[in-house]
Structures are given as structure tokens and as C-alpha cells.
N, C-alpha and C positions, 0 to 999 in steps of 0.2 A: 174306031172300028170295033174294038172289044166291047165297049159300052153298048153300041148299037146292036151287036149280036146278042149280048146278054139280055137287053131290054126286049128285043123282038121275040126271043125264045120265051122269056118269062111272061110277057103279055099274052102270047099265043097259048101257053099252058094255062094261064090264069083264066082266059076267056072260055077255053074249051073244056076245062075240067072242074071249074068252081063257079059258084055264084055267091054274091055278098049276102051273108046270112044275118049278122048281128052288128050293132053299132056300140062302140065302147068309147069312154071318155077318160083320159089319163093325164097325169101331170108328171113331168120328169124334172128332177133336180140334180145338178152335178157341181162339184167343187174340185178344182184342179190347182195344185200348188206346184210351181216350177222352181227349180234350183239350177242356175247356170253351172256348167262344169267346163268352162273355157269359152272361147269366142264363138264356137260353132255347135256346142253340145249343151242340151238341157236335159235334166232328169225330172220327170213329172210323177206326182202321186195323185191319183184320181179317185174320188169317192162319188158314188151315185145312188140315188134313191128314187124309185118311181112308185106312184100310187094310182089306183084305178077305182072306177065306180063299183058299186055293189050289184047284187043280182036284181034288186027291185028299185034301183034309183040311178040317177045320172050324176051323182056327186063324185067328181073326179079325184077327190081327196079321201074317199071313204075307206079303201082297203089297201094293204100292201100289195105291190106288184113285183118289186125287185130291189135288192141291195147288192152293191158290188164295190170291189176295190181293184184298181188296176194301176200298174206303173208303166211308164213309157220312157224310152231313151230316144231323144230326137237329135239328128245330125243335120244341120242346115248347110247343105252343100254349096248353095249360093242364094241369091235373093229370091230366085224363083222355085228352087227345088229343095225339099226336105224329106229325109228318110227317117222312119220311125220304127222302133222295135219294142214290143211289149213282151218281156220274158215271163210275166206272170200276171194273171188276173183271176179273181175269185168272185163268182156270182151266186147269189141266193135268189132263185126264181120261184115266185108264187104262181099258182094256177091263174090263168086268165079266166075270169068268172063268167061261165056260161050256164051254170046250174047252181042251185042253192048250196050243194055240198062243197063246191069249189071255194066258198068263202072261208071254210075252216080246214081245208086240206093243207097238209104239211108242205113246205117248200122243197123243191129239188135244189141240188147244188152242182156247180160246174166250174171247172178250171179251163182257162183259155190261154193260148199263145198266139200273138198276132204280129204282123208286119205290114207296113204301109208306105206308100209313096205319095207325096202331096206336091202339086204344081200350082203356082199362081203367077199371073202375069197381067200387068196393067197394059191392055192393048189399045185403049183410047183414054184420053184424059179422064181420070177418076173411075173408069169402068174396069173392073178386075175379074178376070176369068179364074176360076179355081177348079181343080180336078184332084180327086183322091182315089187311088186304087189300093185295096187292102185284101189280105187273106187271113183267115182265122182258123186255128185248129181248136175245136171245142171238145171237151171231155166231160159230158154230163154223166151224173150218177144213175140215171134212169133210162138211158137209151144208148145206141151206138155212138162212137166218136164220129164227129162231123167236121168236114172241111168246108168252110163257107167263104165265098168271094163276094166282094162288094165294090161297087163303082159309083162315085158321086161326082156330079158336075154342078157347078154353081156360077152365077153371075152376080157380082156385087157392084155397088156404087158407093164411093166414099164421099159423103157430104162435107166432111172435115176430118181433121186428125182424130177426132173423138167419136164420130158417128159414121156407121156404115150399114147399108141395107143389102142383104143377100137373098136371092131366091135359088133354090136348088132342087135337084132330083137325085135320089140314091136308090139303086136296085141291088138286092142281096139275093144270091142264089147258092144252093147247096150243091157242090160239085162232087162230094164223096160222103158216103155214110147214110144216105137216105134213098128211097125209091125214086124212080123217075117222075112219079106223080108229085113229089115234093122238091123237085129241082128249084122251082120258084119258092123263095122263102118270104120275102115281102118287099114292097116298094114304098119309098118315102118321098113325098112332095112337101116342101116346106119353105118358110120365110123366116129370116133371122135378122133382128135388129141388134147391132153391136154398139156398145157405149163404153168408152174408156174414161172414167172419172179421174184417173191418174195414170202416169206412164206405165206403171207396173201392175195395174189392175184393169180387168175387163169384165163387163157384164154382157150376157147374151140372153135376149128374150125373144121367143118365137113360137110358131105354130107348125105342126107337122100333120099331114093327112097320110095315113098308112093303110094299104091293102095287104093283109097278112094271111098266110096259110100255115098255121101251126101244125106240127107233126101230129098225126092222128086225125086231123080235120079233113073233110072233103069240101067244105065251104070256106070262102074267104071271110075274114073278120075285117070290119070297117072301123078304123080308129081315128079319133080326133085328139091330138096331144098338144098340150101347152108345155113349153120347156123354159127353164131358167138355169143358166150356167154362170158360175162365178169362177174366174181364173185370176190368179195373181202370182207374181214372181217375187221370191224372198229377197234376192240381192241383185244389184246391178251386175252386168257382165264385166269380166276383167278388161 
């Protein structure tokens, strides 16, 4: 119900107040290292780097877009439910390149605190429903502090113990710190191919289409993003 309300409101605002203005091509890279702290708790360190196309090209590796570090503490309540808390994250955000001067603009910086609830359930043989609800408190150095909520639903199919395919949709909205015209932040529609070459190692390769409304914009940005994530656990659980 919460997801439907958020999506309906976001889509309504998106259609009534903005038109898609520009198309961007990005690549997202992420590495996550997990360390077990008992049978139910893991502590993660996450590094992220994103790149974007330039002002006059479609080379998705051309310019910096983002650097970040974040840590997570995950508590696996049971097989279906996991609670996560990120007590600290640091982001260095470069301008989305919409004009030539954006290519050389200095990045802004941001601290974040986050909490999330993830649910997954195999409801039919090999078909897995996933849901993730999260809230973020963002402290950027160039604008007001923002509270952003996000809701993601996905449907996966496990071909084997090593391969899984997931399609998903995630909507992100600003619930505090922005004007009502920027309640909608962005929406992600994606596909993810998961491969586990070893029990403690996982690779995710996928594509995301994003409709984004950055602060200060009145038009939506249209993004095509390719992502590659590497996750590995240092030790077996006790």
C-alpha cells in the first residue's frame, strides 16, 4: 500500500510538472566487503564509483559522477527478513553534465545516515519476491538537509545456486527538506543478473533506466545506467 501511494503520487507529479529533457549514459561500480559478526549479524564496507558521459558525447566512462564510502550493519532476523543500519556514509557528488561548465565544476559533498528493511520470499519454486523499504537522512554541503524515502519491489528467478535473474522497480521521494515540486526524486526500473563463482563471492551485472528530477531542475533527466557490483565475505560465519 505504501509503495502504491508513493508511486502514484510520484508519477502524477512527474507527468504534471516535468517533461523529459535530456538523455544521459552512466556506469556504476560498487564493491562490498562483508565480515560476519556472529550467526545473524554482518558488517559491510561499501565503496562506490560512478561515471557519466560528457557534454558532447555519449561515452558513459568519460567523466566522474560520484565517489562514496558507506558502512552497513545487517541483522538477519530470519530467512525472509533482514534489518540494516548505515551509521555513516560519505558521498562526493559531481555535477550531472547538462552544460559545458559542469564538466569542470567542483564536486559537492554529503553525509548520510540510513536504515532499511528487506524482505524476500520464495513463493513458487525458484521464483523469489523481494521488497526493500529504506529511509535516508542526507546532509549535503550545498543545500538543506533532506529526508528521502525509497521503496523497491523485485521479482527474481533462480536458475541454479549460482545464477539468478531479477527485475525490479524502485521509487525514491523526498519527504522533508525540499519543495513539493521536488517530492519526486527519481524512479529506477532495472534488471540484474547475479552470478556466484564461489560461495562467498557474488557478481551483479545489470541495467537501470532512471527518470530523475534533480534539485533545481524543472525537467526530468532520462538516464541509461550499466552497473557492475562485486560482493564478497571475508570469513565463514561462526
